[in-house]
C-alpha positions, 0 to 999 in steps of 0.5 A: 912382595914389595919392600914396604909390605915386607917391612910391615910384615917383619914388624908384625912378626916381631910384635907377635913374637913378643906377644907370644913371649908375654903370653908365657908370663901370664901363667897359672901353675897347676902342675907340670903344665901351667895354664898360659896365654902363649897358645892364644897368641900363637893362634892369633899369629896364624890367623893374622899373619898367615902360614908363612909369616906365622911359622916364621914368627913362632920360629923366632920365638922358639929360637929366642927361648932356645938361646936362653932368653927368658921367654917360656912359661915362668920366665925360663929359657934354654934348649933344655926346656924342649926336653922337659915336660912342656917341650912337646907343647912348645914345638907343637906351636910351629905346626899349629900356627901353620895349620891355623894360617892355612885353614884360615886362608882356605876358609876365606878368613870367616869366623867359622873357618877361623874357629875350625883352624884354631880347633884343629891347631889346638888338637895338634898342640894337644897331640904333640904336647901330651905325647911328649909329656907321656914320654918325658915323664913315663906317666900312663895315658890316663894320667897324661891326659888328666895332667896335660889336656883335660884341665885346659879344654875349657880355657882353650875353648874360651881362648878360641872364642876370644881370639875369633872376636879379636881377629874380627876387629884387628884383621881389617886393619892389617888387611886394609894396610896391605891393600892400600900399600899394594894399590900405592905400588900399582899406581906408581909410574914406572921410571923409563930411562931412555 
């Protein structure tokens, strides 16, 4: 990866980490697990930045929150959030963004491949999030699913649908920049010192 492309991806990574943080402020409190837009931006990050840069971006976001910056739901932060009821959902963002980016690439970045990637990533978030919710609260499985998954299914389906259309619009711009930058690098004459 050349310097210009690396800089471009670093800027995009910072932008998407900020978007994930903004998504945390778009929250509807409905119990121990609020409805937030964080996962929408996590899915977009995986689709648009790929598994490597997407995971790095989510890692930066989680590190910022762990260090106390108010980037989690409700404007909270701190390492203690990982041990509370939402901790499993937060930590699930790392494998979820990786899964999204990887499956999207394998699916040739088609709308069907992207949709499958987001569905599987959402399942990862639910699996890790509800498991930790059960452990941290001591609720039964039926209660855990009623609090930590069922209320979010319709909203997540709408987020996946919206993300598929957003990606269809934004991805060509990101890919076009990357392709143009690569072509410029290939067309530069080499400096031969004799």
